[in-house]
Each structure stands twice: as structure tokens, then as C-alpha cells.
VOPAGU-2260 file (C-alpha; in pm, 1 decimal, decimal comma):
REM VOPAGU-2260
SITE   aa  ch    i         X         Y         Z
SITE  MET   A    0    9402,9    8394,4   -3385,1
SITE  VAL   A    1    9590,8    8262,0   -3686,4
SITE  ARG   A    2    9730,4    7908,3   -3704,2
SITE  GLU   A    3    9922,4    7755,6   -3992,0
SITE  LYS   A    4   10031,3    7398,6   -4057,3
SITE  ILE   A    5   10400,6    7342,1   -3989,1
SITE  THR   A    6   10599,8    7230,7   -4290,7
SITE  VAL   A    7   10968,7    7141,3   -4273,1
SITE  SER   A    8   11209,4    7194,3   -4560,8
SITE  THR   A    9   11517,7    6973,0   -4580,2
SITE  ARG   A   10   11689,6    7192,8   -4838,3
SITE  THR   A   11   11717,9    7548,8   -4706,9
SITE  LEU   A   12   11694,6    7712,9   -4364,8
SITE  GLN   A   13   11352,2    7874,4   -4326,0
SITE  TRP   A   14   11156,3    8054,2   -4057,2
SITE  LYS   A   15   10779,5    8085,5   -4033,0
SITE  CYS   A   16   10512,5    8230,9   -3804,6
SITE  VAL   A   17   10283,3    7940,9   -3716,8
SITE  GLU   A   18   10059,5    8117,1   -3463,9
SITE  SER   A   19    9965,8    8480,0   -3404,5
SITE  ARG   A   20    9704,5    8632,9   -3178,7
SITE  THR   A   21    9612,7    8954,2   -2996,7
SITE  ASP   A   22    9488,7    8886,4   -2643,7
SITE  SER   A   23    9445,3    9259,0   -2566,7
SITE  LYS   A   24    9584,7    9595,3   -2672,7
SITE  ARG   A   25    9875,1    9534,2   -2435,3
SITE  LEU   A   26    9934,7    9164,6   -2493,8
SITE  TYR   A   27   10040,5    9014,9   -2827,7
SITE  TYR   A   28   10152,3    8657,4   -2884,5
SITE  GLY   A   29   10348,9    8497,6   -3166,5
SITE  ARG   A   30   10496,3    8152,0   -3226,1
SITE  PHE   A   31   10771,9    8097,9   -3481,1
SITE  ILE   A   32   10976,9    7807,7   -3614,0
SITE  LEU   A   33   11321,7    7790,0   -3769,6
SITE  SER   A   34   11428,3    7473,7   -3952,2
SITE  PRO   A   35   11601,8    7253,5   -4049,9
SITE  LEU   A   36   11893,3    7278,5   -3806,3
SITE  ILE   A   37   12160,4    7025,0   -3728,7
SITE  LYS   A   38   12190,8    6891,0   -3374,6
SITE  GLY   A   39   12293,7    7161,4   -3124,7
SITE  GLN   A   40   12222,1    7463,1   -3346,7
SITE  ALA   A   41   11866,1    7515,0   -3219,3
SITE  ASP   A   42   11986,9    7562,5   -2861,7
SITE  THR   A   43   12263,6    7801,8   -2969,6
SITE  ILE   A   44   12023,1    8019,8   -3166,4
SITE  GLY   A   45   11735,8    7991,9   -2918,6
SITE  ILE   A   46   11940,5    8108,2   -2618,0
SITE  ALA   A   47   12090,0    8402,6   -2808,2
SITE  ILE   A   48   11757,5    8517,4   -2954,5
SITE  ARG   A   49   11577,4    8488,2   -2620,7
SITE  ARG   A   50   11838,7    8702,4   -2443,8
SITE  ALA   A   51   11827,9    8959,1   -2724,4
SITE  LEU   A   52   11446,8    8969,7   -2710,9
SITE  LEU   A   53   11441,8    9031,2   -2335,8
SITE  ALA   A   54   11739,7    9266,1   -2300,1
SITE  GLU   A   55   11840,6    9428,6   -2628,9
SITE  ILE   A   56   11518,1    9572,8   -2773,5
SITE  GLU   A   57   11445,9    9939,9   -2707,2
SITE  GLY   A   58   11118,4   10064,5   -2565,1
SITE  THR   A   59   10960,9   10398,9   -2474,2
SITE  CYS   A   60   10850,3   10495,3   -2121,2
SITE  ILE   A   61   10758,7   10789,9   -1902,1
SITE  THR   A   62   11062,6   10841,2   -1677,9
SITE  ARG   A   63   10990,7   11166,8   -1492,8
SITE  VAL   A   64   10690,2   11367,8   -1369,5
SITE  LYS   A   65   10687,2   11732,2   -1264,8
SITE  SER   A   66   10414,7   11930,2   -1087,9
SITE  ASP   A   67   10437,7   12251,5    -886,6
SITE  LYS   A   68   10150,7   12142,1    -658,9
SITE  VAL   A   69   10325,8   11831,1    -530,0
SITE  SER   A   70   10531,3   11865,2    -211,9
SITE  HIS   A   71   10658,0   11506,4    -201,4
SITE  GLU   A   72   10597,5   11169,5    -366,6
SITE  TYR   A   73   10360,3   11039,2     -98,6
SITE  SER   A   74   10147,4   11352,7     -63,0
SITE  ILE   A   75    9775,6   11375,0    -141,6
SITE  ILE   A   76    9627,5   11638,6    -371,2
SITE  GLU   A   77    9285,7   11758,2    -261,0
SITE  GLY   A   78    9018,3   11666,0    -513,4
SITE  ILE   A   79    9208,4   11364,9    -653,0
SITE  GLN   A   80    9115,1   11015,3    -540,7
SITE  GLU   A   81    9466,6   10870,8    -578,8
SITE  SER   A   82    9780,3   10971,5    -393,9
SITE  VAL   A   83   10076,1   11109,8    -588,8
SITE  HIS   A   84   10254,0   10775,6    -551,5
SITE  GLU   A   85    9956,8   10588,4    -702,0
SITE  ILE   A   86    9946,7   10830,4    -996,3
SITE  LEU   A   87   10318,2   10773,8   -1056,2
SITE  MET   A   88   10264,6   10396,9   -1055,5
SITE  ASN   A   89    9978,9   10431,7   -1306,8
SITE  LEU   A   90   10196,4   10646,9   -1533,2
SITE  LYS   A   91   10466,7   10380,4   -1513,6
SITE  GLU   A   92   10224,2   10132,4   -1675,3
SITE  ILE   A   93   10149,3   10352,4   -1979,8
SITE  VAL   A   94   10261,9   10170,1   -2295,2
SITE  LEU   A   95   10408,6   10391,4   -2568,8
SITE  ARG   A   96   10537,0   10327,5   -2919,9
SITE  SER   A   97   10785,1   10562,1   -3087,7
SITE  ASN   A   98   11088,0   10611,7   -3310,8
SITE  LEU   A   99   11221,3   10857,9   -3055,2
SITE  TYR   A  100   11597,5   10887,0   -3009,9
SITE  GLY   A  101   11676,3   11017,2   -2660,1
SITE  THR   A  102   11414,2   11206,5   -2458,5
SITE  CYS   A  103   11118,5   11436,3   -2524,3
SITE  ASP   A  104   10852,6   11623,2   -2326,1
SITE  ALA   A  105   10478,4   11559,9   -2290,4
SITE  SER   A  106   10204,2   11691,8   -2062,8
SITE  ILE   A  107    9862,2   11637,4   -1907,6
SITE  CYS   A  108    9631,3   11932,8   -1838,9
SITE  VAL   A  109    9266,6   11851,7   -1754,5
SITE  LYS   A  110    8983,1   11988,0   -1540,9
SITE  GLY   A  111    8766,0   11771,4   -1312,9
SITE  PRO   A  112    8550,0   11607,1   -1219,2
SITE  ARG   A  113    8645,5   11327,5   -1460,6
SITE  TYR   A  114    8860,3   11022,3   -1513,3
SITE  VAL   A  115    9211,3   11086,7   -1643,3
SITE  THR   A  116    9334,7   10828,2   -1893,4
SITE  ALA   A  117    9624,3   10787,2   -2134,0
SITE  GLN   A  118    9436,0   10967,6   -2410,0
SITE  ASP   A  119    9468,3   11290,8   -2206,8
SITE  ILE   A  120    9846,8   11290,0   -2254,2
SITE  VAL   A  121    9960,1   11550,2   -2507,9
SITE  LEU   A  122   10242,5   11388,5   -2704,4
SITE  PRO   A  123   10474,7   11483,6   -2990,3
SITE  PRO   A  124   10369,4   11329,6   -3326,1
SITE  TYR   A  125   10643,9   11065,2   -3323,1
SITE  VAL   A  126   10515,5   10907,7   -2999,2
SITE  GLN   A  127   10195,7   10702,6   -2990,5
SITE  ILE   A  128    9986,5   10555,7   -2709,3
SITE  VAL   A  129    9914,7   10184,0   -2743,5
SITE  ASP   A  130    9605,6   10181,8   -2518,6
SITE  ASN   A  131    9422,3   10514,8   -2482,9
SITE  GLU   A  132    9201,4   10371,1   -2207,3
SITE  GLN   A  133    9485,1   10309,0   -1961,6
SITE  TYR   A  134    9378,7   10458,5   -1629,9
SITE  ILE   A  135    9578,0   10732,8   -1454,0
SITE  ALA   A  136    9360,5   10907,1   -1190,9
SITE  SER   A  137    9011,7   11022,2   -1086,0
SITE  LEU   A  138    8937,8   11392,1   -1033,1
SITE  ILE   A  139    8641,3   11396,6    -794,7
SITE  GLU   A  140    8618,4   11776,8    -767,9
SITE  PRO   A  141    8629,8   12064,7   -1022,7
SITE  ILE   A  142    9003,9   12116,8    -996,0
SITE  ASP   A  143    9278,8   12153,6   -1256,5
SITE  LEU   A  144    9544,0   11885,2   -1293,7
SITE  CYS   A  145    9851,6   11997,3   -1489,6
SITE  ILE   A  146   10165,8   11788,1   -1491,9
SITE  GLU   A  147   10470,3   11772,8   -1716,6
SITE  LEU   A  148   10615,4   11441,7   -1832,1
SITE  GLU   A  149   10953,7   11335,8   -1961,9
SITE  ILE   A  150   10956,4   11045,4   -2208,5
SITE  GLU   A  151   11265,0   10842,1   -2291,5
SITE  ARG   A  152   11353,0   10563,9   -2532,9
SITE  ASN   A  153   11603,0   10315,0   -2395,5
SITE  ARG   A  154   11650,2    9946,5   -2321,2
SITE  GLY   A  155   11639,2    9725,7   -2014,5
SITE  TYR   A  156   11525,4    9844,4   -1672,1
SITE  LEU   A  157   11601,8   10187,3   -1526,8
SITE  LYS   A  158   11569,5   10220,6   -1150,1
SITE  ASN   A  159   11561,5   10579,2   -1028,3
SITE  THR   A  160   11651,8   10685,1    -677,3
SITE  PRO   A  161   11347,8   10796,9    -473,2
SITE  GLN   A  162   11489,4   11140,7    -396,1
SITE  ASN   A  163   11299,7   11463,0    -456,8
SITE  PHE   A  164   11439,7   11725,8    -690,0
SITE  GLN   A  165   11442,6   12099,7    -637,5
SITE  ASP   A  166   11247,1   12162,8    -956,2
SITE  GLY   A  167   10954,1   11956,6    -822,9
SITE  SER   A  168   11010,0   11658,7   -1052,4
SITE  TYR   A  169   10992,7   11293,8    -954,0
SITE  PRO   A  170   11160,9   11001,1   -1132,9
SITE  ILE   A  171   10973,1   10684,8   -1228,5
SITE  ASP   A  172   11125,6   10338,9   -1253,4
SITE  ALA   A  173   11109,9   10254,4   -1622,8
SITE  VAL   A  174   11070,1    9910,1   -1779,0
SITE  PHE   A  175   11177,4    9974,0   -2138,8
SITE  MET   A  176   11141,3    9608,4   -2243,6
SITE  PRO   A  177   10860,5    9563,8   -2501,7
SITE  VAL   A  178   10890,4    9183,4   -2475,1
SITE  ARG   A  179   10709,4    9052,7   -2168,3
SITE  ASN   A  180   10828,1    8696,4   -2204,6
SITE  ALA   A  181   11009,4    8473,5   -2452,6
SITE  ASN   A  182   11057,3    8096,5   -2458,0
SITE  HIS   A  183   11228,5    7855,2   -2692,4
SITE  SER   A  184   11187,4    7481,9   -2735,2
SITE  ILE   A  185   11338,9    7220,5   -2963,3
SITE  HIS   A  186   11185,7    6935,0   -3161,4
SITE  SER   A  187   11421,0    6668,6   -3297,2
SITE  TYR   A  188   11348,3    6433,7   -3587,3
SITE  GLY   A  189   11536,6    6185,3   -3802,6
SITE  ASN   A  190   11781,7    5911,1   -3707,8
SITE  GLY   A  191   12156,5    5877,6   -3664,5
SITE  ASN   A  192   12372,7    6120,7   -3857,4
SITE  GLU   A  193   12065,6    6263,8   -4033,8
SITE  LYS   A  194   11907,4    6382,5   -3709,8
SITE  GLN   A  195   11780,5    6741,9   -3738,5
SITE  GLU   A  196   11607,5    6996,6   -3516,3
SITE  ILE   A  197   11326,4    7250,2   -3533,5
SITE  LEU   A  198   11352,1    7560,3   -3313,9
SITE  PHE   A  199   11024,6    7694,8   -3172,5
SITE  LEU   A  200   11013,4    8053,6   -3041,0
SITE  GLU   A  201   10725,7    8193,6   -2834,8
SITE  ILE   A  202   10710,8    8570,3   -2785,7
SITE  TRP   A  203   10472,9    8785,5   -2579,7
SITE  THR   A  204   10489,9    9166,5   -2620,9
SITE  ASN   A  205   10322,5    9465,1   -2452,7
SITE  GLY   A  206   10166,1    9592,4   -2777,0
SITE  SER   A  207   10428,8    9855,0   -2859,3
SITE  LEU   A  208   10580,7    9596,6   -3095,4
SITE  THR   A  209   10430,6    9289,1   -3255,4
SITE  PRO   A  210   10615,1    8961,2   -3186,8
SITE  LYS   A  211   10732,5    8961,1   -3550,0
SITE  GLU   A  212   10874,2    9314,4   -3514,3
SITE  ALA   A  213   11042,8    9215,7   -3188,1
SITE  LEU   A  214   11203,0    8911,1   -3351,1
SITE  LEU   A  215   11330,9    9125,9   -3639,5
SITE  GLU   A  216   11474,4    9387,7   -3401,5
SITE  ALA   A  217   11638,9    9126,5   -3179,8
SITE  SER   A  218   11798,2    8963,7   -3485,9
SITE  ARG   A  219   11932,6    9297,0   -3610,2
SITE  ASN   A  220   12080,2    9373,8   -3268,6
SITE  LEU   A  221   12257,0    9038,7   -3263,0
SITE  ILE   A  222   12401,2    9110,5   -3609,0
SITE  ASP   A  223   12528,6    9448,0   -3480,7
SITE  PHE   A  224   12735,6    9273,9   -3213,6
SITE  PHE   A  225   12927,0    9063,8   -3465,8
SITE  ILE   A  226   12980,6    9321,5   -3741,9
SITE  PRO   A  227   13305,4    9455,5   -3581,8
SITE  PHE   A  228   13455,5    9104,5   -3587,6
SITE  LEU   A  229   13361,6    9058,1   -3953,1
SITE  HIS   A  230   13522,2    9381,6   -4068,5
SITE  MET   A  231   13825,2    9427,5   -3840,0
SITE  GLU   A  232   14084,3    9360,9   -4110,0
SITE  GLU   A  233   13892,9    9546,4   -4382,5
SITE  GLU   A  234   13845,6    9857,1   -4167,9
SITE  ASN   A  235   14211,4    9873,0   -4060,6
SITE  SER   A  236   14323,4    9829,7   -4420,4
SITE  HIS   A  237   14084,3   10099,7   -4536,0
SITE  LEU   A  238   14216,2   10348,2   -4279,1
SITE  GLU   A  239   14577,7   10279,4   -4377,1
SITE  ASN   A  240   14506,7   10323,5   -4748,4
SITE  ASN   A  241   14317,1   10649,3   -4702,6
SITE  GLN   A  242   14541,9   10844,1   -4464,4
SITE  HIS   A  243   14660,0   11078,3   -4739,2
SITE  ARG   A  244   14348,6   11095,5   -4956,2
SITE  VAL   A  245   14169,7   11426,9   -5009,9
SITE  PRO   A  246   13810,3   11441,0   -4873,3
SITE  LEU   A  247   13537,7   11416,0   -5135,9
SITE  SER   A  248   13391,2   11753,7   -5228,8
SITE  PRO   A  249   13014,4   11807,3   -5197,2
SITE  PHE   A  250   12987,6   11867,4   -5572,9
SITE  ILE   A  251   13150,7   11533,4   -5661,6
SITE  PHE   A  252   12930,3   11352,4   -5413,0
SITE  HIS   A  253   12615,2   11508,8   -5554,4
SITE  ASP   A  254   12719,1   11432,8   -5912,4
SITE  LYS   A  255   12798,6   11067,2   -5842,4
SITE  LEU   A  256   12495,1   11014,7   -5621,2
SITE  THR   A  257   12272,3   11145,4   -5901,6
SITE  LYS   A  258   12417,5   10882,3   -6135,9
SITE  LEU   A  259   12360,5   10613,4   -5877,2
SITE  ARG   A  260   11995,9   10718,1   -5834,4
SITE  LYS   A  261   11936,9   10685,4   -6209,5
SITE  ASN   A  262   12014,6   10316,4   -6182,3
SITE  LYS   A  263   11840,3   10233,2   -5855,9
SITE  LYS   A  264   11522,0   10113,7   -6030,6
SITE  GLU   A  265   11716,4    9846,4   -6220,0
SITE  ILE   A  266   11790,0    9638,8   -5909,4
SITE  ALA   A  267   11597,8    9528,0   -5601,3
SITE  LEU   A  268   11754,2    9780,8   -5364,9
SITE  LYS   A  269   11471,7    9738,5   -5118,7
SITE  SER   A  270   11593,3    9386,1   -5050,0
SITE  ILE   A  271   11955,9    9489,8   -4988,1
SITE  PHE   A  272   11999,5    9587,4   -4622,6
SITE  ILE   A  273   12277,7    9824,6   -4521,2
SITE  ASP   A  274   12416,6    9563,2   -4283,8
SITE  GLN   A  275   12514,8    9369,4   -4597,3
SITE  SER   A  276   12715,0    9661,8   -4737,3
SITE  GLU   A  277   13033,4    9640,9   -4525,3
SITE  LEU   A  278   12967,9    9972,8   -4353,9
SITE  PRO   A  279   13174,9   10043,6   -4041,4
SITE  PRO   A  280   12970,1    9973,2   -3726,5
SITE  ARG   A  281   12957,5   10339,7   -3619,9
SITE  ILE   A  282   12819,2   10459,3   -3956,2
SITE  TYR   A  283   12579,2   10165,3   -3972,7
SITE  ASN   A  284   12435,4   10245,8   -3628,6
SITE  CYS   A  285   12397,8   10616,4   -3716,1
SITE  LEU   A  286   12202,6   10528,9   -4032,5
SITE  LYS   A  287   11986,7   10273,7   -3852,4
SITE  ARG   A  288   11889,7   10528,8   -3584,7
SITE  SER   A  289   11765,5   10751,5   -3870,7
SITE  ASN   A  290   11542,4   10469,7   -4002,7
SITE  ILE   A  291   11771,5   10392,4   -4296,7
SITE  TYR   A  292   11769,0   10014,7   -4332,2
SITE  THR   A  293   11815,5    9939,3   -4703,9
SITE  LEU   A  294   12019,0   10079,0   -4994,3
SITE  PHE   A  295   11688,9   10208,4   -5133,6
SITE  ASP   A  296   11639,4   10414,5   -4816,0
SITE  LEU   A  297   11997,4   10540,3   -4842,3
SITE  LEU   A  298   11967,7   10653,3   -5205,3
SITE  ASN   A  299   11653,0   10848,3   -5121,1
SITE  ASN   A  300   11854,5   11079,5   -4895,0
SITE  SER   A  301   12058,0   11373,4   -5023,6
SITE  GLN   A  302   12403,0   11466,1   -4899,3
SITE  GLU   A  303   12242,6   11739,4   -4691,0
SITE  ASP   A  304   12006,0   11485,5   -4535,3
SITE  LEU   A  305   12292,7   11253,7   -4444,1
SITE  MET   A  306   12500,6   11538,3   -4301,4
SITE  LYS   A  307   12213,2   11622,2   -4064,3
SITE  ILE   A  308   12241,7   11277,8   -3904,2
SITE  GLU   A  309   12408,1   11299,1   -3565,7
SITE  HIS   A  310   12778,2   11198,2   -3560,7
SITE  VAL   A  311   12800,8   11173,5   -3944,3
SITE  CYS   A  312   13076,9   11381,0   -4112,6
SITE  ILE   A  313   13196,9   11436,4   -4470,3
SITE  GLU   A  314   13450,8   11152,2   -4442,1
SITE  ASP   A  315   13164,3   10920,5   -4352,8
SITE  ILE   A  316   12968,2   11042,7   -4656,6
SITE  LYS   A  317   13268,0   10967,8   -4877,6
SITE  GLN   A  318   13294,8   10618,4   -4730,2
SITE  ILE   A  319   12921,1   10559,6   -4785,9
SITE  LEU   A  320   12956,5   10660,2   -5151,8
SITE  ASP   A  321   13253,2   10426,3   -5204,3
SITE  ILE   A  322   13049,5   10137,4   -5063,5
SITE  LEU   A  323   12742,9   10234,2   -5267,8
SITE  GLU   A  324   12948,3   10226,4   -5586,0
SITE  LYS   A  325   13094,9    9891,1   -5489,6
SITE  ARG   A  326   12752,9    9737,6   -5424,3
SITE  LEU   A  327   12600,2    9878,9   -5743,2
SITE  VAL   A  328   12890,9    9763,2   -5954,9
SITE  ILE   A  329   12841,1    9413,4   -5816,0
SITE  TYR   A  330   12476,7    9411,1   -5916,8
SITE  LEU   A  331   12519,2    9615,8   -6237,2
SITE  PRO   A  332   12839,0    9487,6   -6396,0
SITE  ASN   A  333   12772,9    9662,4   -6728,1
SITE  THR   A  334   12719,6   10005,2   -6578,1
SITE  LYS   A  335   12995,1   10264,2   -6595,9
SITE  PHE   A  336   12994,3   10591,6   -6399,6
């Protein structure tokens, strides 16, 4: 456990992690402060962040199980201590971490007698198990257990109907929320018109994210909601001004992007996030889903790489280049392309 003394700045708004601990592989705790805030701001921020932590962060879960040997959800397989329903409930508790977008397949294929745990799940490389010792079932006889799994990344809670499917698959209720609980509290100090507040945030996660990662993701998701309001006029103006413009050719893009890359070491591109670059919300979300968060990340992708991103077209590439040039001109006023 890590504890740090709380210090309050009266000049600039600052946040700090004042306590961090790992209670188990599936339970992380973090305590954060944000200060100084004027009266009323702490409650506004605390309520919004708490809701974003509990409802807007994506998680990864097993959502479907398929086995040819299972006749129905409440059947019993000879040689296995648990019923099918109990196995499904144990699979529901498996905690996964991934950068998956959509769904993917996994499997379990073991021979008894033995315990079956999370480490027996065969996963794609971009999905990781948080706790390999999570229990699934006990094979008490020398039988084979082979089941197919469907894994999905989503947010919130997904309740599946308890109906059987013709292909022998069974849905599992999925709790995609990595944050188990989140609280906020407020400490006030000062007198009269100089009264200020400190916002305290407590976050518990299931181990697939640290509390710090969860806070960062929740903050980014809140920013996403307000980006359309910030750029409504700019986006409409941009569309009107570009109705008759010719799309940028791949050669021109490559030539200009090469010039931009030559200058990327001269500025702190790693500290410039793409949400600061006036990108349209759709393009911004496409880039973020491909793990592109900063201008440095963006400049390390070729045109071909960007074109492979789902829902990104050549017009979007042209728009990205225009914004790149604008940002680099701002930070490199003496540079000419």
C-alpha cells in the first residue's frame, strides 16, 4: 500500500493519487484528489466522473459457451462435479483484460481427472487473463472436456435470454464493468468568498484496469461526449468550404506526411493528444479504437495503416493531414512545407 501526504495548491488545478493498494489479483483500490475547486465544482465533477466510471468504461467478458455434449443448461455431464449451470456461472466470473474491438473466439480442451481453471483457456494474444487460478470445474474421471467460448468487449451489463440455441451454445450474462465501486467526497476549507473545495475519489476495480487507468478512461469518455458541441460550427463550416475540393492523392499525402515526420522530434508530440487537435468526433473515435492517442502515435502510422482502420476513408485522411499541418505550424512557426 502506498500513501502520500496531501498537499493543496492554491494556484493551479491539480490531481494526485494519495493512496494505492492491491488487495488481490481481482481487487485494486485507488484514492485520488482534485484541487483547488471553487464551491459547487467538486460535486459537479464528482457526480459526472462516478457515473462515467461505473457505466462508460469498456470491459471484456465471456458471453457465450458452446459444447456438443450439453443437452440443456441445467444438465449434468458424467465425470464432472459441477452442473452445466454452475460451470457457466464460474465462467461468468473470469476476469479478462484486452484491447479487443468486438468479439473473438477462445476454447478449453482438457482431460481429467483434474481441476479446470482460467489458465486452461486458450486465448488470442490480445486477450489476457487477470487471475489464472480462477476456478471453473472439477473433472473427477478420465474424461475429455472441450468447450468453445465467445469473448466480447463492451460496456455496462448484458443480460441474455435463457433460451437454448440450435447450435448447442448458451449465452452468459456479462458484467463488462471493470469498476466495482466508486465514491466521491468533498472537503471544504477557507472562509467567505475564498472558500474552496477538494474532491476525493475512491475507485475499486476488478484487476483488468488499475484505478488510475479507469480514471483516465472515464475522463476521456466524458471528453468524447462534449467534443461535438465544441466543434459544431467548425465542422459545418469545413463541410461547406470543401464541397468542391478535389480529394488528396495518395502521393501528395505521402510526400507531406514524410515532411511532417522529419520535424516530429522537434516538439513534444507525445504530450499532444488527438482530442486536442479539433478532429471530428467520428474520426477521433476511429483513431482511439486503434490505440492512437497522441500526435506522435498518429505520425508513426503510414497512409496504408490509417486506411486499414475501420470506417476511415481517403477524405478522412485528407482531413487528418490538414489538422496535422495546422497543429505543427502552431508549434513550429518557422517551419515551411
